[in-house]
C-alpha angles and dihedrals in degrees: 000000000000118000123253094223136019122188123195132188136054108352124185104196099185085220111126093210091057111016099173136028137168100218145017135187129214132201128174090353097304131105103249101173142015125192141192089220133021089247089065093071101035089115086068094058116096137162091278098041116115108223116197123187107199090204111198091354129098129232119219137167110280111270119260124217104206094185114035141134104212095154091054095038089054085070098033093057096038125102091258092067121051114233108225096157116142089251087061104034119023102182130069088226090058093051096050093045086053091050092055093042093052092049089052092047099049103038114172092001089072135241123259123183133176133203110044106167119168092181092063100024097056117203101034114153118245104267095227122168091254092050092052092043089053093052095048139012088189123074111298124180125174116186120208116244089247091058088229098102138039133194116208135174126231091266092056090050092051089049091051093046093243121148138154089280092057106115120225111260119241110280091008142069148202117227117241136191127231092281094050096254118137110267097203098261130110125185125203131009101283088060100035100049096060087064091060100063093105095049099090143017119233088234092057099048099082091062091047090053094048090051089051090053088054091051092052094048092048089059089052094257121145101163125041136171125228106217101185101040115179111202087219087076092059095093089051093053091047091052094047096037097112094047096052115115093190131059111237127207110191132208115195118223116250092203098091105050143332089256141080132182091215132087125223108273097017112163136030140282090290101046122017135161109224113157155019120240129219128183101214088180140350139245132319086220095064095036101249107114117122106249138168088209127056132251113254119257100244142130087265094054091045091052090057092044100248113162109233111264092020118148092194120240144246127255093224138037119240088253094052090051090049089052092050098046092038090055100046106027096061086054089064099262124147109233121222118189127188110216134156109168121079091229090055088050091057092049096050093041087055089049092048093048091052093050091047091054095047093044113021117200122177096215108029098137091198110191144220119200129214098342097189096169102030116136132230088246091051092049089053088051092048094050092048089056090049091250117149128208132216110200128208094216094161084078086084092057096053108022102018095118092041090052093054103030102029109030119017112006128233096295094063104011097060092054093052111136096011098201093161095058091046094056091042089066089057090253117153099229133182131213119221146177102213090218135242086028086070126004120264101271112150092165091055089050091058090047094049093047089051097047106022090207120167121213090265088060095250120134115236115211099337088196088067092061123120127214116247089250092054088050091051090055091048090056096042129021098013092046087050089050091057090054093048089245101109091106093064106026143011098080138043105252134140107273097025123108116271095243101154145161129204115212129194088245146000107277090216092055095059132059116276088249092056094052090080092058096053115115131227109235099179143359126201131193114196089342094307116117110237099167123077090019110241114245 
């Protein structure tokens, strides 16, 4: 039977057995033929076959975001929540003006804003409860750019049903003053999420999610994880299933209870639940990552409220982590643990090792997320246990100078996100953006991993660089591996889905610095063009 689609031109397969090709054919959403020359697949061309020559472009597997939050970003980047991230607003004056404007615009419906970042938006006022109350007597919630902290006024607390009697959720906390009253701060997802109940109507959410799919496709993404999945959204995904243009792999939060109604692998090739997520510690930008070494005493650490000499802290005790992993892992779940601090890494590796000894499983693909301060020795240990890491390398592009000069100093800061040491162990890693913390920019991730250039232009720990080809694997096949999806996507091979991206040039044919500036010309999901949308 003739193919539905044939692509010809420069094709990078990310398949070691056949790295390059000049043509491929697609039928019923799957790749059915790959050729070294367009003539090799002429037999697949029929009267109804769409034949596309990519010219000077380059075809690659669709990019994979191994650590995303598309279901949350759908709200955060919608017109219901104001975007005040540093990538949108650079100055403190712009941010404060945006807060006031949103309050005036929303009135009694409440104002919700995302992206407050005093480290990059220098001069922001301290968002105390009195400051927030002075700005609005209606609900006002401002989410820190890390997503790990929120600031809220008294009206927002009342709307969310929070009071001094509200207990701290497991693995999270509400700030309190000396009298035990709420001080208008919330740390970690289990405390932050209850504040967002008024941010969206159920009827508005489908349009928000479809807009999010378009954003992902525009960046060349065809598969994305959801690392804070709320089962309440399952009916929405079911209703929108056939309209989705991105494959989703979901990780349910462990914060609510040691129970899930799902089973490992529930779903299909488009939407599948694969794991359980834990936040071992928090964010370097708010001072709560679990370290063996102290934060510096600088203007930056004082801005974010770090006590001099603090080594941060964990969200859970070792016993609590053992209980969570010991509950879900034996049921067959993949565990995914957010951890930045090196002390936190030691703790969760101990917990993982105990779980693996008690319940051996040959292909568990246990994960560590972000791992900013992980050491080479810890990476060796993780790989020996079969643990794989997803690294937030884009930190270097936005906060690289702050990490070194303001937070941790050269000894620890320059080694932040040690991608080179990770791949040197033989580990299959992924690169991610943790959106909406940073925009979906897989091409920039590859460029940053290959250059390790901070905003000032200095290079941080050049020995930790990846090659562009290593970066491509970390955004395609190895990221798919972490999501248990490498059997169907992540490389261009016969039998896999035709999830593809067409770039303006071959990333390996330009300098590492130029990779970030390549453009996405087209994105295909199962052979269907999803960006730009066909007329």
